[in-house]
N, C-alpha and C positions, 0 to 999 in steps of 0.2 A: 504494500500500500504506500503510505507516505512517510515511512520511517526515515528514509534518507533525507527527504525534504525537511522533516521536523528536526532531525539531528543537525543539519546544516544551518537551519534557521537559528537554533540554539547557539551554535558556534559563532555565527555572525553577531548575534546580540551580545554574547559574552565578550567577543573581541572588541566591539564598540564600547562596552562599558569599561573594559580595561584601558582602552585608549583615552578615555575621558578622565581617568584618575591621575592627576598631576601630583608632583611632589609638594609637600607642605612647605610653608615659609620657614618652619623650624628646622627643616632638614634639607639644606640647599645642596647637599651632595647627591649627584645623580650619576648613574652608571648606564651608559648607552650600550645596549646589546641588540644584535640583529638576529631575529628568529625567523627562519623560513617556515611560514605557515602555508598550508595548502589553500589554493584558491577554491572557495566553496562551489563556485560555478563550474570550474574545471572538474572538480570531483563529481558533481552532479552529471555533467556531460559524459564522463567516463562510465558512469553507471547505466547510461541509456543506450539502447540499440538504435540502429539506423531507423527502423520503423517507428520507434518511439519518438525520435527526434522529428521526423517528418510529421507525425501526428500533432506535435506542438505547433506546427506551422499551418494548420487548417482549423478554422472555427466553423461549426455547423449549427443548423437549426434542427430541432427534433419535433416529432409529432406527438400530440396527446398532452394530457395534464399530469401524467406521471411516467416514469420510466417503464418500458415494457420490453418484451423480448427483442423487438426490432431495434429500439434505440440503444439498449444495452449491448447488442451485437455490434452496432456501429462504434460505440465508445470503446469497447474492449478490444475489438478486432483491429481497429485502425488507430487507437491511442490518441484520438483527437484531443487537442489541448484546450478547447474552449467551446462553449455552447451559447448561442444567442437565443433569447426568449422573445416570443411574440404574444400578442393578445390570445392567440389560439391555445397557448400553453397555460393561461392564467384564468382561474375561476374565482379565487379569493386569495387574500394575502396569506392566510394560513396554509392553503393548498400550495401556493407558489413557494413558500418557505420549505414545505415538505418535498416538493419537486426538486428544488435546488439541493437539499440535503441528500436526497436519493441519488442525484447525478454525481455529487462529489464522493459519496461513500461507495456507491455501487459501480462506478466506472473503473475502480481498482487500478488507479494510476499512481506512479511514484510522486508526481507533482500535481498539486491541486489545479483544478480547471479555472480558466477565466469564465465567469458567468456574466454575460453581457445583455444589455437591453438598450433600446432607443427610448429614452425618457427626456426628450428635449423640453417638453411643455407645449402648450398650444395644441395644434392638430396632430402633432407627433408625440403621442403619449400611449404607451402600451398598457399602462395601468390606469388610464383616465376613467375607466368604467368602475374603478374601485376607490379612488382617492381624489382629493383635490389636487390636480396637477398644476404645475407652474403655468402662468400666462405665457403667451407666445413670446419669443425673444424680441420680436418687433415691438410688442406692447411694453416690455420692460425697457427697451432702448428708448422708446419715445417718452417714457416717464422720466428719463434722465437720472435715475437714482442707482448708483453703483451698489449702494447698500441693499436695495431690493434684489439685485442680481445675486449678491452674496447670500442673502437670506434664503432665496429660493434654491440655490445650489446646495446649501446646507440642509434644507428640509428634504430635498430630493435624495441627497446622499444618505441621510438618516433612514429614510424609508427603504431605500434600496438595500442598505446594509442589514436592515431588520429581516429581510427575506433571503439574505445570502448573496445578493447580486454584488459583484465587485468591480464591474466595468460599466460605465455609462457612455454610450456613443453620443456625447454632447460635450461641450457646446458647439453650435454651428459657428464657424469662423468666416463664413462667406460675407462679402460686402455686397448687399443687394437690397432692392425694394421688395421685400417678401416677408411674410409673417414668420419665417423660420430664421431670419437674420436680425441682429440688433440694429441694423441701419445701413445707410448708404455712405456714411463718412468713415473712412478706414481707421482713423484715430479713435473715433467713438466706439467702433466695433472692437478694436483692440483693447480699449479700456474695459468694456463690459465682459469680453472673453477673459481678460486677465482677472477681473474680480471673481468671476465664476470659477476659474481654474484654482485660485487660492482656496476657495471654500471646499472644492472637491479634494484638494490635497490635505487640508486640515481634517477632513472627515475620513480619509483613507480610501477614497474611491479613485480608481484609475479612470481618467476621462479621455476623450478622444476629440481632437480637432478635425472638423470636416467642412468642406470636401476639397482637399488639396489638388491643385494650387488656387482654388477659388472658382465657384460656379456662378458668381454674381451676374455675369453677362450671358449666361446660358438661356436658351429659349426652347429647348427640346428636353422632355423628361427622359432621363437616362434609364428609367425603368423600362422604357419602350424602345428607344433607339439611340444610336450614337450620334453625336453632333460635334460641331467645332466652335470654339470661341476665338475669334480673330483679333485678339488683343496683342499689342506689341509687348516685347519684353519690358520696355520702359513703363508701359501702362500697368502690367502685372506687378512690377516692383513698387510702383507708386500707390497702387490701390489694393489689389487682391492679396498680395503676399504680406501686407503690413500686419494683420492680426496674427498670422502664423509666426512671423519673425519675432513679434513681441514675446510670445510664449516661449519659443525656442531659445531666445536670448536670455530669458529671465527666470526660467523654471527648470527643475531637475528633469532630465529626459526620461528617467525611469518611471515617472509618475503619470505620463500620458502617452497616448498613441496619436498618430496622424493617419487619417483615412484618405486614400487616393481615389479620385473620381474617375469615371469611365469616359469623360469628355476629352476630346482632342484639343491641343493648343498648338496650331501650326507654327507659331513663332518659336516654340520650343522643340517640337517634334511633329513634322507633317504627316507621319505615317501611323503613329500609335497613340492610343488613348493614354492619359496620364498614368493610369493604373498599370499599364503594360510598357511604359517608356523608361528606359534607363536615363534618358536625358532629363526627365522630370524627377524621378525618384532618386537616382544616384547622383547625377551631375548637379541638379538644382537643390533638392532637399537634403541629401547627405553631405555633398562636398561644399556647395556654396553657402547654404544656410546652416550647415554644421549639425544637423539633427542626427543623434546616435541612439534614438529610442526605437520603439516598435512602429513599423509602417504596416498598416492593414489595408487591403483593398476594400472597395465597396462590394456589395453582393455580386458575385460573378454570374449569378443567374439573371441579372438585369439584362434587358434586351440589348443595351449598348455593348455588352460584352458577349452575351450568349448568342446573339444573332450573327456574330462574325468570327466565332472561335469554337472549336471543339472543347468540351470540358476536359478531355484528356490532355489538352495542350495549354489551356488558358492559365492554369496554375503555374505551369513551367515558365510561361512567358512573364508572369507577375514576379516570380522569384528571381529570374534572370534580370529583370528590370531593377530589382532592389527591394521588393516587398518582403516582409517577414511572415505575414499571415495572410492566407487566402481565405476570404469569407464566402461561404456557400450556405444559403439560408433555408432551403426548402426541401429539395428532393434528395432522398438517400442515394439514388443511383448517380446523381451528379456529384454528390460529396465524395463518394467512392472513386469516381473517375478522376476528380481533381487530385486526390491523395495518390492514387496509383500512378497517375501521370508523372507526378513529382518523383515518386520512388523509382520508377523506371528510368527517368532522366538522370538520376544519380547513378543508377547501376550501369548505364551506358556511357557515363562520363560527361554528359552534357552539363550537369550541375555537379560541382565538386562537393565532397563531404565537408571540406573546409568552409564552403559557402553556407551549407546547412548549419554548421556549428556557429557561424557568425549570427545568424538569425535566432537560433535557439538560445544562445547566450543572452541576447537582448531580451527575449521573452522570459527567461528564467530570472534575470535581474529585475524585471518589472514585477514578476510574481513574488519574488523574495521581498521586494520593497513593500508590496501590498500586504503580505503576511506579517512583516515586521511592524507595520502600523497597527495591525490587529493586536499583536502581542503587547504593544505599549499601553493598551487601554485597560 
């Protein structure tokens, strides 16, 4: 089960506590020693098989309001590292908490799963039929109160943690005139995203900035079909990237993910959507903006991706572009195909195991950080 993870978490917390114990003023004599301590992430990686590592790089949706034979087969056979919940999975808060507990305990994995949800507020609220969800981001932004943004992020985090959800796919960092965005001014959006981010961090929820590099100028729904945003690099830098850059520059990268959109940006890459583009994910997000946290794709079953790629191939393209987690939300057959496609790409040498280790290391860092926050409370 999770003995290795729990042992390593204890090691990390012990190490941090030792590191915080300084010599007292009454005893100024210090002796510097160098102790080679094993890297807990390296130790964890060594304990994992290739199939377990690849499982960490796929997040899936499941059917039903409790685990069953089919969902447990998916989790145990493919070692998926995360599950995203939808309204279809949730009848009550008590039932949702039981579902999450069953996922975590019955998946039988060495590493706890990310349990994610889209709880932005407004019209994107998977729990809105059960709770008072946050107002839309547009409503909060128009109100002009950063404190309101902080309070709603705190309330949302508290509610999610109460049912065992540890990842919220929010806040939306897009700059646009839409109810899912805080506004059309990039600095205002950055301020409100920053305020929300700090509350998520304080509450121990891993949050996710979406939809990189910004869909504010998009006119086609990515759920249905692919489209292009013909913004110049200068325009992207001046407007769309501002909120993402604010968080990347000022927040610990282990505390949040960045979700890549399926929209094309010809000024960056004329051939590939952002989610499948090394120019966007590696050159821009990793190298130029300096993000070293977890990159996750938007749902690969959206029409913008699925209409133009085989599921057996699209996960491979995303990983080669620089993504760490391929998100597949609905059909078990598609989820299996994405996983098996990545596994076969590694076996034939198209993706190196070193590349797999890079992503899994980021994922484990984020999970350890999330678990460490839990242990401090």
